[in-house]
N, C-alpha and C positions, 0 to 999 in steps of 0.2 A: 499275586497269583500268577505259579509258573506256566505261560502260555503254552510251551513242547509238552511238559508233563500232562498238562490239560487236554491236549491235542490226543493223547497218545491213552490216557485214562478213557476218552470220550470216542473213540476210534470212527463209531457211528456219527456221532453230533458232528466231527471234522469232516468224513465225508459227504453229509447231508448239506453244509456249509459251501462245499465245492460244490456239490451237484447245483445248488441254488446258486451259485455265480455262473456255472453255465450255463444254464437253462434260463434266465435271465438273459445271457447274452446273447444267446443264439435268438429269443424272441426279438430282439433287439435288432439285430443282425437284419433280421428279414426285411423290415419295413426300414432302414438307411438307405437312405438317397445319396447317388452318383452324383459325384461332381469333378472335372479335373484337379480344380483350387477351389480351397475356403472363400466365402464370399466376403468382399471387400467393400465397404462404404467409404466412398472416394468424397474428399470434402471440397469438391467443387459446386457450384451456381452458374447455372447457363440462364444468359438473357436473351431472349430472341425478338427483335424487333422488326418488323416489316412494313416496307415503305414503296409501295410500287411504283416500277419505272426512274427510282432515282438513281444517281450515278453513285459511286464509292466514295468521293468526294464530299459529294454532297450526305451521303450516309454518315459519313465519319463527322462534319460537322452541326448537323442538323440533329442526329439522333444519338451517334455515341459518343463523342466528348459529352454532351450533357450527361447520361447516363452514366459514364467512368466519372463525372467529378460526384455527383450523388453518393454512387456505391464506394467509391472510394473513401468513405468515412465510416464505413463500415467494422465495426467491431469486431477483430480476431481475423480481420483478414489480411493474407500472405503476399498474395500475386494477383493481379490484375490483366488480363491479356483480352483482346479483341480481334474482331476481323471485319472490316466494313467490305461489301460486296455491292454488287447493284441489285437491289430492292431488298438488303436485307442487312443487319447489322446483330452480330453476333458477340458475345463476351462473354468471357470466360472468368469467374471469379472464384479465386480459392484458397480455401482458409488452412487454418493452424488443424494439426491432428485433434486437436483438444475440446476442438469448437463441435456442436451438433449439429445437422447438417439441415435439418428442420428447422431450430431456429434461425439459423444465419439467411435462409430462405425466407423466413417473414420476415428479417431485418432488411434486406433486400428490395422486399416489394415493400417497406414502409418508405424506403430511400427513394424508391423508383416515384411512388406517390407524389413525392416532394416535388420534382420536376418534368409533370407529364403535361403540365399547361406550357414548358416550354418546348416540347416538341409539334412537329407538323402535324393541323389537322388530319388531313389526310393520312397520315403514317395511324396504322393499328399499333395497338396497346401493347407495351412489352410484356414478353410470358416468362416467366421463372420457371426454371426447370432443375432436378436434381441430376446431378451427373454420375452413370454407371458405365468408368471404364471397359467391363468387360461388355459390355452390353454389343457384342457383334452377331452378326449371320448364326445359326445353328447348321443352317443346311442350304444348299444350293441344289435347282436340279433342272436339268433340260427336258425340253418339250420339243419332240417331231413328231412329223404325220404327214401323210399322203396330201394332207387341205394344202388350199392358198395360204400366204402369209396371214391376213384378214380374217380367216375362219379360223385358224388354229389360235388365234391369239383373244380370238372371240372366247373359244372355246377355255380355253387357258384361264381367262379372266371368268368365264361363269359357271364352268367346274370345277377346276381345280383351285382358286383363289379363293372363292365364294365358302367354297369348304372346308378349305384348311385355316382358313381366318375364323374357323368356329369351333377349332379345335382347340381343347383346354390347353393353355399357358402359351398359345401362339400370339404376338402383338401385332405381327403384320405380314402380309406378304408382297413383297414387288415384282410385279412382270415386267421383263425387258424383251425389248426386239419385237421382230412380230411388226403389222401393220393394222392402225387406227381407223375403223369406217369415219367419215367427215362429211357432212354436207356442205361445199364450200360455196360463198357468195361471192365471185370475183366480179369486183365493179372496175367499168371503164371509167378512166378519170375524167376522157372528155365528156362522156354521157354526165358525168357527175356535173360537169362545169357550164354543159347546156342546159340541163335540168336545175340547176343554183341548188343542187342538194350536198347539204354536207354526211360525211360518211357515219356520224353521229346519229344524224336522222334514220337514213336506212336500218342502223342497226335498232334504234327505238320502233321503228315501225315493225321490224321483223319481230320484236319479241313482244310489240302488243298484240299482231297479230296471231298470235299462236298462246290462246289462253283458255281455260275451262276455269269455269267460276261459278260457287253456289249462289244462287239468289232467295233465297230462304224455302218458306211452303206454303200450301194453300191447302185449306181443310175444306172436303167437300164429302160430306155425310158420315160414313163411318171411315174414311179414310184422307189420308194429310199427301197430299202430293207435294214433291220435294223439286224446286224447278232450279236447272242448271243451265249455264249457258256454256256449249260445246262450242269453242272454238279452234282446238286446236289443227295444225296441219293433219290431214290423213294420208297425203304424198307428197312426195320429193315437189312434185311441178305446181303444189298449190303456193309453194313459195314465190313463185316469179307471179303469181299476182296479187300479190301484198301491195296494198294501195300507199302512195308517200303524195299529201296534200304540198304542191310549189307554188312558186310566185312566176311568171315569166319575164317578169320586166327583168330590165337590164340593171345592174349593178350601178349605184350611184357611186361608184368609184373615181369620177374627176372630182367630185366635192372632197375626197380623202386627201387630193393631193395638195389641196392648198391649208389643210389643219395644220402642219407641223408649223408651215409660217406664221398662222397666228397668236401662236404658244399657247400658254397654258390656261387664259383665258379666255379663247376660243371654244373648248371644248365642249362647256354646256349647248351656247348658240349651236355649235354644226349638231350635236345633238339632235338637238330639235328640230333643225331644219329636215335631216336626215328621215326624221320619224315622221313630220309633216308630208314631204313627199312622197314616203311609200303608203301615206295612208290613203292618199290621193286617187292611188293606183292599185287598191286591195283588192278590188273587183274583177280585174284582170288574173284570174287563176285558169289552172288546169289540173287534173288529175297525173300525176305518173306513178308507175307500175314497178317492182322492184326488176320485174321482166325486161322493163326497158332501157334498164341502164347495167344491169349487171348477167352474168350467166351463171345459171344455179347447174353444178357438177357434185354427183353422187360419185364420191373420190375416198382418197385416204387422208390423213393427217400427215403432213410434210416430215419425211423420214428423220428422226434424230438421233436413233441410236440401230444400234449392228449388233448381232448376236450370234457366236457361231460356237458349235461343238464337235472337236475335233473335225474342223475344215466346211463343216455343213451349218449353215444357218437352224436357229433354234429359237424359241422362247425359252428364255431361261426364268425360273422365281426364285425370287430371295428369301428367306424363312427367318423371321426375329423371332427370340422368343420376350415374353413379358419378364419383369427384371426380376421380380421373385422366383421365377417358377425353373424346375430343373431340367437341364438341358438332355439329359439320357431320358428321361419321362417323355418330356417334349419329342424329341424325334422320335422314339416309340411310338408314340400316339399317331403324329403324324402320318409313320410306316403304314399305322394297323388304316389310316384314314385312305391311304392309295390302295392298299389291296383291297378296302369296301368298294375303293371307286374302279378297279381295274377294268373289272366285264364293260362297263361303260365307256370306258378309256379303250378298251380292246375293239369295240364297235363302231368307234368311231373312226379308228385307226391311229390313235395317238399312242407314243410311246413316251414314257416318263424314264430318264436316267437319274444316276443318282453321281452328282460332280461335287460335291462339298457335303462330308456328315461329321462333324466335330465328335458326335458320341460315340463315332467311332475310336478316335484317338482317344477320348477319354477311357472306355472300358479296355483300351488293350494297355494304355497306361497302367490304368490301377489291376490288372491283370498282372503285368510285368514284376510290379513290387508286390502283390501278391506270393507271387512264384518265387521270385529271389529270396522272399522270404522263410518262405516253406523251406524251398533249397539250402539252405541257409542254416535251418532249424535243422534239416538233417544232415548235414555235412558236422556241426555242431555234435551231433548225437556221436557221430563215429568219433571225432576224436574223443570225447569220454569213454566210449568202449575203448579204445586204444591204453585210457588212463587206467581204468581202471580195470581193463581187461575182465568184464564183465556184465552182460546185457542188462541185469535188473538195477544196478546202480546208476547204469547211464540212463534208465526207462524212470527212476524216479527223477531226476534233472530234467528229464526229457517230458514228462509227463505235466510237470509244471507250466510248460510254455502257455501251451493250449488254454488251459485254464484260464492264467492269466491276461493271456489276449482276447479270448473270447467275455470276458466279464467286462473288458472296459467296455464294450459297445454298447451295454446298458448306460455307462456314463455318457456315453456321444448321446444315445436318445436323450436323456435328462437335458440334456445342454444344446442339443439342437445342432450336431458337429456330423456332420455327412461322410461319407466315405471318400476322401479324396487323396491325393498321393502324398499330401501333408501326412497329413491323418493318419494311413496306412506308413507311411514312412517313421514316425513318430513310435507305432505298436513294434516295426523291426527293431526300432532303437530300444525303447523298452524290453524289449525280448533278452536283451543284451542282461540288463538287470536280474531279468529272473534267472539266467545260468547262470551268471558271477552269485548270485545271491544261493542259491542250489548247491553249487560248486562249495561252495564255501563251507557250508552245514555240512552237506556229506561227506567232503571230505574230512572234516574235524569230527566226525562221529565216527568215521570209519580207524581214523588214527588213535582212538580212545581204546577200537575195541582191539586194533594190533597193539594194542599194550595191555591186553586181557581182558578188558570191561566187558560186560555181557551188554545185548542188544538195547535193550532198555535204559540199563546206565547211561553208555554211552550216546542214547538218544538224546537222552534229556539233558546231559551234562554238556553235551558237544553243540545242540543248540543254543541253551541257555548264554554259556561262555560267550558266542557270538551274537547276542542279541541286542548289544549297545553298539559295538562294531558294524553291523547292518546299520541298521537303525538310524546309526549318525551317516552310514555312507547311501543311504536311502532318501534319509532330511538334504544331504549335501545336494544329490541330483535333482532335488524337487528345486532346492535354492535355484539352482542355473535356470530352472525354464520360469522360476513366476518373475524376474525381471521382464523376459521376454511376455510374460504378459502385461505386466502391468505399468514398465517404466519405458518400454521401446517403442516411439510412436512411427508413426508412418507406414508404409505399403510393407517392411518388414514386419512390423508387428503385428499385424492382423494375418499376414500370410503364415506365419509358425506360431498363431496362439493354438491352432487345432493340433500341431505338431507337439505343442509345450502340452498339452492338457492329455494329449494319449501318453506322453512319456511318464507324466504326473501319476495317472490312473495305474499305470501298468506297474509303474516303480511301487506304489502304495499297496496291490493288490498281490503283487510278487512277495514283500516283507512278511504278507500275512501269510501266504503260501510256504516260503522258506521256514518260517516258525511253526506251521502245524502240520502242513501233508507232509514234507519232507521228512521230519523226524518220525512221523508216525508212520509212513511208508517202508525207511528203514528200517524198524523194530518188524513189521509183519510181512515182507517180501522180500527184503533183502537176502543175501548169500549169509547164511551161518558162518563161513569162515574168512575170517578178515584176511588170512594169509593170499587169498586170490588179488589183494589191491595191493598192485606193484606198479611200480615206473618202469616205462618201455624203458628206461635210461638209464644207468646206475651210478650213484655219484657218490664217492668218497667223502663223505661229507667229515670225517673224523679228522683222516690224514691233512684236510685245509683246513682245517680248525686248530688241531696243534700247530699246525704250521704259523699261523697268525698269532696265538698265542705264548709260543717258543720266540716270537720276537718282541725286543725291550721295547721300552713305551717308546723312544724318538723313533724307530724304527716302522712302529705301530702309525705313529703319526705321519712318517712320511709317505706309507703305503697310503694312508686316507685319505691324506690329501693330494698324491698323485692323482688317485679312483676320481675324487669330486674335479681335480682340475681336469681330467679328459671330460669329463660330462659337462664342463664350462667351456672347453675347447669345442665340443661340439653343438654347444648350444650358439656359439659366435659365429662357425659354418652354417648353422642354420640359418640363422638372420641375413647372411651373405646370400645363401641360396635363395631364399623369400624377396629380397629386393632384385633378385635378377628376374622374377616371373612374371609375368604380365598379369594386368589386371581387369577386372569385368565386374559388373553389378550382379547377374546370373550367367551361369554357362548358356549357350544358345542350345535349344531343343530343336533337334532334326525334324518336322510334321511330316517330311516327304513331300513337300509343295512349297513352292515359293510363287512371289508374283514379279510382271513387268509392268511397271505404267510407263507410258506413254504421254510427253506433254508436248505438242506443234504450235506454234506461235496463235494466239489469242487473236480468232475469227478464220482460222484455218477451216476450210468445207471438212465435212462429213468423209467425204470419199478420198479426201487428203490424206486423213489421219488412216481411213482404212489400208492406203496403200503402204501407209508404215508398218501397220499390225502385219500384214502378211507377208514382210518381209520377214518380222520377227519369226511368227508363226511357221514361216519356210524351214527357218534355220533351228526351230524347234524341234521340229520334226524329224531333223537329222538325227538325232539326241537319241540313242536308243536305251535310255532308262526312263522316258517320257511315256506315261500310261495315257495319260489325255488332256486337252487342252482346251479352257474355255476365254474366248474373246470376245468382251463387251467394250461397244464404242460409243459414247454420249451415253446419253440416259434420257428416256422417254418420260422419267416420273424423276422429281427433286427427293435427295435424300431427306429425311427427318429427323426432328429432334421432337418425339411425341406428335402433335398433330402441326405441326410448325415446319415448312422449308428451311431448309439453312445451306446447303451447296447441294451440287449435283456436277456429275462427269458432263461436260460439253463435248461439242463435237471435235474439240482440237485435243480431246484426252481420249485414252483408250486403258484398258486392265487388261491387262493377260495372267489368268491362273492356270499354271501349270501342275499337275498333280505326276509325281513318281514312281514307278512299280515298287511294290514293297518289296520284291527281291533284287537287290540290287548291289553292285560291289563300291560303287563312292558315293559319299554323302552329299546332300543338297548343294554345300557350299561349293563343292569340284564340280557340281553341272553347272551352277551360276557362273562359274568362271568359264567354261568353257564357251558357254551361249554367248557369253560378254564378248570374249572376242571374235565369235561368229558374226556377231550383229556389227563390232564395229568395223572388220572388214568393208561392210559395206559405204560405212561415211555419208550417212545420214545428214545431209545438213539440217540446221534448226530443228533436229527435234533432241528432247531431253527424255532420255531413257533410262531408267532407276529399277534397279535389281533387289526384291525385297523379300529375304527371308522371312518366311512364315514365324512370327516368332509368337510365343508360345500366349496365354493371359499372365502368365505371374512374371515374364520379360517384357510384356506390354505394360501393367501394372507396375511394376517396382522399375522404371522409369525407361523404357523402351524408346526406340528408334534407332538412327544412326550414332558409330563411337562419337562421331566428330561433328559439334555443333558448336557455332558462333554466330552472337547477336551483334547486331551492329543495329547502336540506337541514336535517335537525332530528331530534328525537329524539319528542318526543310527537304521537302520529297526528293528533290534534285541533286541537292550536294549527298543527303543518305544512299542514292543509288550509286554514284560514284564512287562514295566508300566502300559501298560493298563490293563490287565490282573488282577495285583493290585486292579486297578480302578474299574475296574467291579467285583471284590468278594469284593469289599468295598460297593459298590453299591447294591449289591444282598444283604447285611447285614441290610441294612437301614428298619427301619418297612414301610411297604404301597407300597415299589415299587413292580412292576410289570414286567413282558417279558425285560429281561434284555439282551440288543443285542450291543455286537460292530459290527461298519461297516468294520472292519481290515476282508478285504475276507481270507477265511481259504487257507492254502496252497494249489495250484494245482500240481497234480502230475504230471511230466513233463519227457519225455526225452531229454536230452540234445545231440545233433552233434557238439562237440568243431573240429572245422576244424584245419588241419594242415597246417599253410599258406605255408611253404615250398614246402611238397608235391601238396598239388593244385595248388601251382604257375607252376609247372610242366607240368599240364596239362590245363593251362590258365583255371584254373576251378573258378568261382568266388563264393561267400558266396550265393548270389541269385539263382547261379545255383542250390544248395544243398537244396536251402529252397525250391525252389518251385518243386525239385524231392521227396523232403518228402512228401510234401503238397499233391502233385498229388497221390504218393502212398498210403498215408494212408487214408486221405479225400476225396480225387479225386480232379479231375481236369474237367471240363465242356469243350469240346475239340470242341464242334461245337453244332448247333441245327439241329434235323430234323422235316422234314415240314411235317403235315399229316391233312388234313382237315383244312387247316387255322390255325394252333395249331402249335407252336414252342415247341420241347419235349427237353432238355438236353441229350447230349449224355456224359456224367462223364464215364472218365477212370481212373482207379485205379487199384491196386493188388488186388488179389482175396481173401476172408478172413481168409483164414486159413494164410497167407502168411502176411497179414497187422494185423494180432492180435498177432504175435509172434516176440517180441521185438528182440531175438536172431537173427532174418534172416534180419532185417532193415541193415544194413552192407552189404549184397548180393545188395545191390539198386544198378545199374547201374548209371552213373550221365556223362550226355554229356561234353567234352572237345573240346573247339572251336577251339584248335590250331593243334589238333591230328584229330580230328572227331573219335575218337576210346572213347566209354563208359568206363568209369574205375569205380570198385567199392566202394562204400561210404568207407567202413573199410579203403582203401589204403590211404584217404586221412583225415581221421578224427576220431577222438576218440566217441563211444556211451556212454552214462550214465544215470543211473536213479536217480531221486529225487523229489526235492519238491521246488517250488518257489511261488512268492507271485502271486495271481491271480488278485489282483490291487492294487494301490499305491495311496492313497488319501494326497494332502497337501493344505495346506492353509495360505496364505500371506508366500508363498516360502519354509514353511516349511512341514516336513512329519507330517500326522495330523492322529490320530484317536480317532472317534468320540465314545462314549458307551452312549445308553440311556435306558430309563425305560418307563415304563407307572405306573401310582397311583391307587391303589386299591380302591376299590368304599370302602365308610368309612371311609377316610384317606382326610388330604388336603394338596392341591399342594404345598400350602405356608411353611406348617410344615416337608414335605418329602425333598424340596428345600433348609431349612434351616439346617438341619440333613447333608444333602449331603455338602452343602459348609463349614460344620464345618469339616466333615470329611476330606473334599481337602486342608484346611487348616493345619490338623495334619500330611499330607503325608511331607515325607522329601525329597526333592528333590535337583538336581544338576542344576545350573544355564543353562545346554545347557536344558534342561526339563523342560514344564511348565504344567500345569493342571488346565483349567478353565472351572468354569460353564457357559453356554452359554444357547441357545434354547431360550426357553421359560422363562426364569428369566432375562436375558438380554431382549426380545421381553418388559413383562411386565415394566422393568424400564424403556426402552425408550419411551413404549408406553404412559405411566401412565404421564411422562414427558414431553411430546407433549400437552398432555389434560391440565397437571396442569399448563403448559405455555399460554396455548389457552386461559383458565379460568383467569387467574392474569390479560393478556390482555384486556379480556372481563370486570374486572372489572372497571380497569384504564380508561375504553372507553366510560364505562356506565358512573361511576363519572365526568366525563369531560361532558358529555350532559346533566347531572341533574344538575349539577353545573352552565351551561351557563343556562339552564330553569330556576332555581330558585335563580339564584345571590347571591347563599349562598355556602359556604366550608362545613356548618355543615349539614345543612339538606341530601345533598346525602349520608354524611355519614351514617347517621342513616339509610335511606332508604336500603344501601347498607348491613348493619349489618342484614336486614332480611334473607339473603341465611345463615349466618353461623348456627342464630338460627333455620333455617328451617332443620338442620343437623338432629337433632332428630327424626325426621318425617323418614329423609330418612334413616339413620341407624337402626331403628326398622323395617322398612317396608322390607329393603334384609334382616334382620336377622328373622322376621316371615313367611318370604317367603323363605326362604332357599336357596337367591340370592346373589351368589360372587361378590365381586368388580371387574369389568372388563371394558373394555373399553367404552362398552353401559352405563354401571351405569354411570359412569364417565361424561358421555357425558347426561346425566338426572342433574346431579349436575351442570353442563356447562349452558344448557338450564333455569334453576333455576334463573338464575345472568341477565336473562335476564325478562323471562314472571313470574319469583316469583315475581321480586319489583316491576309489574303493580298496585297493590291492595295499596301499600304503597305508592308509586307515586301520587296516586289519593288521599291516605290519608291525605299527607302530605299537598299537593297543599289548600286541605278543611280547614283545620286548619287553614294554612296562609292566606284563603282567610278572614278567621272569625276574626283572631286576626286583620284585615287590616278593617273591621268591626267594631272592638271597643270590641271585647271581651275578657275579662282576660285569660289568656294563659291556667289554670286547665279545664276551663269553654270551650274552644275553642276545647281543646285535647278530652275532655267526649263529648259533641255534635257532632263533626266531624266521631268519633267512632260507634256512634249510629245511625247518618245519614248512613252511608257509611257500617254498618253493612248489611243491606240486600244485596245489592249489592256485597258487597267484599264474604259474605255467597253462594248467588247464583253461583258466576264466581268458585268458589272454588268447588262447588258441581257439576257442570256441568263440570268442569275440570276431577273432580274424578270420575265421574259416566262415561265419557265418554272415561276414560284410562282403565275401569275395563275390559271390553272385551280385548284388548292389554295384559292387565298385568295375564291374566289368562292363557294366554301362550296353549291356544287349538288352533291344526291345523299345517300343515306342515309351518315348520320354524318360528313356533311363538315364541320358546324360545330365538332371535334375537331381540324381541323389548319388550319382557316382562323384562327384568333387567330395561329398561330405563322407561318403564309404571310405575314400579311398584317404582323407585327412585321418579316419578314427584308425583306418589300419596302421598305417605308419604310426601315429601317436600313440595304439595301441602296444605296438611292436617293440619299440623303443624305451617308452614307459615302463615296460616290464623289464627291460635291462638295467634301468637306472633304478626303478624302485627296488630291486634287490641287490644293487653292490652302491649306487650314488648314495642312496636316500639312508642305508645304516652306516657307511662311513661317515657323514653328514651329521646324522645324530649322534657318532662319538665324537666328532671332533667340536661340537658346540656343546656337547655337554660335558667334556673336559674342558673348554675353554671357561664355561661360566663357572666348574668347581675351581679353576683356578681363581678367579675374580672375588669369588665369596673368600677363598683362601686366603687370599692377600688384603681382603679387607679385615678378617678376622683377627690376622697376624698386627694390622696396624690397630686396630684397637688393642690387643695384648698388650702391645709395646708402649702404648698410651697411657694403658693401670699400672 
């Protein structure tokens, strides 16, 4: 059945088919969620293990290493990284992209179960979690008011936090800043010693005194009375009356002095004698109350965090969405909840301001892609009008664009694709296929009408003649994108899947529309006079044709070789230009904000960190582009993965988030450069300051981080540290590097209590008892919760300030003995020393690793800096036990480019196979494919002139050119073959085909180029991401069109004549042999 003829004969059916496509698409569009980028399933498993109060080295030895040994044998594991910090071990297991994350998590759990018995009994069971690279906060709110900081914090917790966490899609709400009310039991160490009471005994006494417990029920008559013991504190003063039972007899320390002299055999006899003497004096006892040895203070928890918004102290709320939730929908629901709470907040004098809103950038970025696509469509319609010089002809092609695009939304809903930048960009690219197909068909129809055929005959014949060429062109376009879906692993494959599906669906619908709607409309609404269709520029094709045909064969070959030689020359120039361009994974997306991270030496007081933050804050306020600034120092709550604490800002760390004005003349990078100079002028000592441009989710998932990252691996931490310092110094000396930092945590000042095992055994005191006592004395331990007005307020027990800050008094702390129930001084069972220890230990692939990173200053190329870094690494003299390797973006760039190159190669092979089947020739597809390398000159010039780097987005543009850039060549070669089958001479057929298809090919190129200009200009939020692809395609389309009309016909003639000569020579040899 002839499809164009059917669409004309059954025009109502055709119209209803198109209406159904549009109708289903519109319905689907109303329910499609919005996201910035497609969802990514990252093949990484996180294993978190808590071991309270253990030092990093103990965490590494007792937990991290055994777990690493077990997990390393898991099938499909690609990389193993770990971080051992105080009290927590975090292991990141990265698997291959083809591995199922759920099965990998199950395998990791099974491996962990095999070594659980080797882990310390006091350690919590390891928790296995799936990692989401895009799980970042979606909102940050600033809370200010007239109330006191403690009351403001309380209202933020009770009103905002509790209500917002109930919002659908919200995972957690973290509150920072303000003061938390706390009941503090400040113990006097001298009082403890006189009463012979340990801190743990005080904690147990307070905990046991604050209980309410059910005791069952009594049945009496018709009723059953419940019995309940109510013993909770009714006021803060009651805590002081908590009773502790103690001995007043003196400690029998003199007997312990001879313990070490007796040796191991004297342990049992000494313990027995101590027990006997205690039994004789057991009647000499009295009661001691908490108030006798402590001061009860109704105060606030020690300040561990400072939060400021635009210079004013505030409470900040960080809102995290659930992994499967939609960002825009979650933020909209949170805003609705805030509006609902607004009256209550106003009555309490609370002001809520939006510091960060990720949905705003998402909406603006999507709107920019949408607007740019619409603008491009309008410009393309104008170009069509200039060629056809009639609005109805342009309208026929233009009306097919929204039908194809809107119809794609229906398939989006079926497949679960969201409206994101990649899928919308795919629609914009697919729109070029719609225009290209429509132009080819409508131009061919009206060319036949110019020859005198009626509208119906011209429509049927014109569309039917192009059925197979357009089908082949559509198939080659689809063949380009299927490898991205099926064969490209990693982040690139997942991120480009939505774009690929969008182009595929749009291309399929565009083919149907070009074979049905376009010929039907050309009959019923097109102008009756084909003479109205004129080229805006008149070319005397007969004069050119006669000139070429009048040349003898030798001169013709010389002319055609010259044209091909010029094409090859431009190709070589293109390679030279591309070699000189800088490379990166993805272009940086300017989100209009950046962060400043401050790290002081570990152990620095929060007040010291605040002074440094104020200096930076002061310089930030001098920059006119700054809209607001949020400062967070320390953290009242640890960061979490699920329900597990993994890390937190500490008192020596600060995070400053700067948001820039939307209307500004300078990009964020220029503002950062100015701020760096202003802050460097202060010469802040011992402070590591890092400036981080807010990278997009795409950039983060695609291997975000600093451009230069060097890993130093080894076993001995001391030697490894020395080597890392050498590498850090080497990196600083490379021109163009900035913010050179090492992830080696500065040594943490620590006071060690080394337990004497023999003395501790005398009193049956465990290391855990010593650790818990030390923690309670210094940091404090929450013994219980005091309930007041529906709130639970912590009751913290610890030594008073003078006692806990004096290291010399730590030895006088009393530790409870389980065998004698007699507290013993800490200095009797251990030695107290001061020193430094590692704050964290990082490992990669079971080797201790230190990573040195650096940014690249503006004006320097990342590629050049990376080459110099690699050269410097190669010059290092290393032993076999230690390695230094350039990783990060350098490795990611190489891997990403390899993936795209693989997809390009596969696309070329598939396209060749499809075209070979269409043309029944091995030669013609080869000639068509050469359009791609010839068009590289346009690509190189476009990238160079626009200052665009070579990145994965630009390479994707080259990949697209493999499919769409060859469509014009396919139609051209098909016309040449058709003319030759009709009896035309080789050169004449090529020249005629070039002129006949000149108008259609030029229109296709100009509409594509003009349509991509709004995207290439890079105006608006997130536009930096699609600009490289648009720039690449504009250059490739423009120069590829020139080559299609000149180089491709010349190459066709030369290769055809060469093959003819070859076969003629073989035939002559056969005749001579006969």
